C-alpha positions in Angstrom: 56.6 -23.3 -61.4 55.3 -21.9 -58.3 53.5 -23.9 -55.7 50.8 -22.5 -53.6 51.4 -22.6 -50.0 47.7 -22.0 -49.2 46.2 -24.3 -46.6 42.7 -25.6 -47.2 40.0 -23.8 -45.3 38.7 -25.8 -42.4 35.3 -25.5 -40.7 36.7 -26.2 -37.3 37.5 -23.4 -34.8 40.8 -22.6 -33.4 41.6 -23.3 -29.9 41.5 -19.5 -29.1 38.0 -19.2 -30.7 36.7 -22.2 -28.7 38.0 -20.7 -25.4 36.4 -17.3 -26.3 33.1 -19.0 -27.0 33.2 -21.0 -23.8 34.0 -17.8 -21.9 31.0 -16.1 -23.5 28.8 -19.1 -22.6 29.9 -19.0 -19.0 29.1 -15.2 -18.8 25.7 -15.9 -20.3 25.0 -18.6 -17.7 26.0 -16.3 -14.9 23.6 -13.6 -16.2 20.8 -16.2 -16.5 21.4 -17.2 -12.8 21.5 -13.5 -11.7 18.2 -12.9 -13.5 16.7 -16.0 -12.0 17.8 -14.9 -8.5 16.4 -11.4 -9.1 13.0 -12.9 -10.2 12.9 -15.0 -7.0 13.7 -12.1 -4.8 11.1 -9.9 -6.5 8.5 -12.7 -6.1 9.4 -13.0 -2.4 9.0 -9.2 -2.0 5.6 -9.2 -3.7 4.5 -12.0 -1.5 5.6 -10.0 1.6 3.7 -7.0 0.3 0.6 -8.9 -0.4 0.8 -10.3 3.2 1.2 -6.8 4.6 -1.8 -5.6 2.5 -4.0 -8.4 3.8 -3.0 -7.5 7.3 -3.8 -3.9 6.8 -7.2 -4.8 5.3 -8.0 -6.9 8.4 -7.0 -4.0 10.6 -9.2 -1.6 8.5 -12.1 -4.0 8.9 -11.6 -4.1 12.6 -11.4 -0.2 12.7 -14.7 -0.1 10.7 -16.3 -2.3 13.2 -14.9 -0.2 16.1 -16.1 3.0 14.5 -19.6 1.7 14.0 -19.7 0.5 17.6 -18.3 3.8 18.7 -20.9 5.7 16.8 -23.7 3.6 18.4 -22.2 4.1 21.8 -21.8 7.9 21.2 -25.4 8.1 20.2 -26.6 6.2 23.2 -24.4 8.3 25.5 -25.7 11.6 24.0 -29.2 10.4 24.2 -28.8 9.5 27.9 -27.0 12.8 28.5 -29.9 14.7 27.0 -32.4 12.8 29.0 -30.5 13.7 32.2 -30.3 17.4 31.5 -33.6 18.1 29.9 -36.1 19.8 32.3 -39.8 20.0 32.1 -39.8 23.5 30.8 -37.9 22.8 27.6 -39.7 21.8 24.5 -39.3 21.7 20.8 -42.5 22.7 19.1 -42.2 21.6 15.5 -40.1 18.9 13.9 -40.3 17.7 10.3 -38.5 14.9 8.7 -37.1 14.4 5.2 -35.1 11.5 3.8 -31.7 13.4 3.8 -32.5 16.4 5.9 -34.2 17.3 9.1 -35.7 20.8 9.4 -36.3 21.8 13.0 -38.1 25.0 14.0 -37.3 25.7 17.5 -39.9 28.2 18.9 -38.1 28.3 22.1 -35.8 26.3 24.3 -35.5 27.4 28.0 -32.0 27.4 29.3 -31.0 25.3 32.3 -29.6 28.4 33.9 -32.8 30.3 34.0 -36.2 30.7 32.3 -34.9 32.9 29.5 -36.5 32.1 26.1 -34.0 31.7 23.3 -35.2 31.7 19.7 -33.2 29.3 17.5 -33.7 30.0 13.8 -34.9 27.2 11.4 -31.9 25.4 10.0 -31.5 23.1 6.9 -28.8 20.7 7.9 -27.9 17.2 6.6 -28.2 14.4 9.2 -25.0 12.9 10.4 -24.8 9.4 8.9 -21.4 8.4 10.2 -19.5 9.6 7.1 -17.1 12.5 7.2 -17.6 13.6 10.8 -15.1 16.4 10.6 -17.1 18.2 8.0 -20.4 17.7 9.8 -19.0 19.0 13.0 -17.6 22.0 11.3 -21.0 22.8 9.7 -22.7 22.5 13.1 -20.0 24.7 14.8 -20.5 27.4 12.1 -24.2 27.3 12.6 -23.8 27.6 16.4 -21.3 30.4 16.0 -23.6 32.3 13.5 -26.6 32.0 15.7 -24.9 32.5 19.1 -26.2 29.2 20.4 -25.3 28.7 24.1 -23.1 25.8 25.0 -25.8 24.2 27.1 -28.0 24.0 23.9 -25.4 22.7 21.4 -25.5 19.0 22.3 -29.3 18.9 22.4 -29.5 20.5 18.9 -26.7 18.4 17.4 -28.4 15.2 18.5 -31.5 16.1 16.4 -29.3 15.7 13.4 -28.0 12.2 14.1 -29.2 9.2 11.9 -31.0 6.5 13.9 -28.4 3.9 12.9 
């Protein structure tokens, strides 16, 4: 008779399997630590960016205030300049107001250089409200170029198209 040399199956792991499992657990723990470190680093970076954004917003608010103040100062300076250079012989005959536009019909404006009469055609131009100054200046320059407006008259005409505030 033959005897079976089979060993009974056991549910316990071998020493090699245990070591392999401990090694895998150690690797997983390392990966969890790396992920945790990455999350902390990312959070710190986000906090730094948020601080930078708040600082930039504060600077932008300061710039807005400076721009508003600058526009008020510019208008005051232009008004004072015009008052200084206007002579008794200069006049604007008709001025009509609209909510968004100011139409000005200049019958004549006498030059500071002599008593020549210069006819400036009627223009339909948006008043400058502080927004998009480059475009507004470009439009005014195009008008001046098209109508051969003298340099001595440009500031005077431009100030007619400034918003009061």
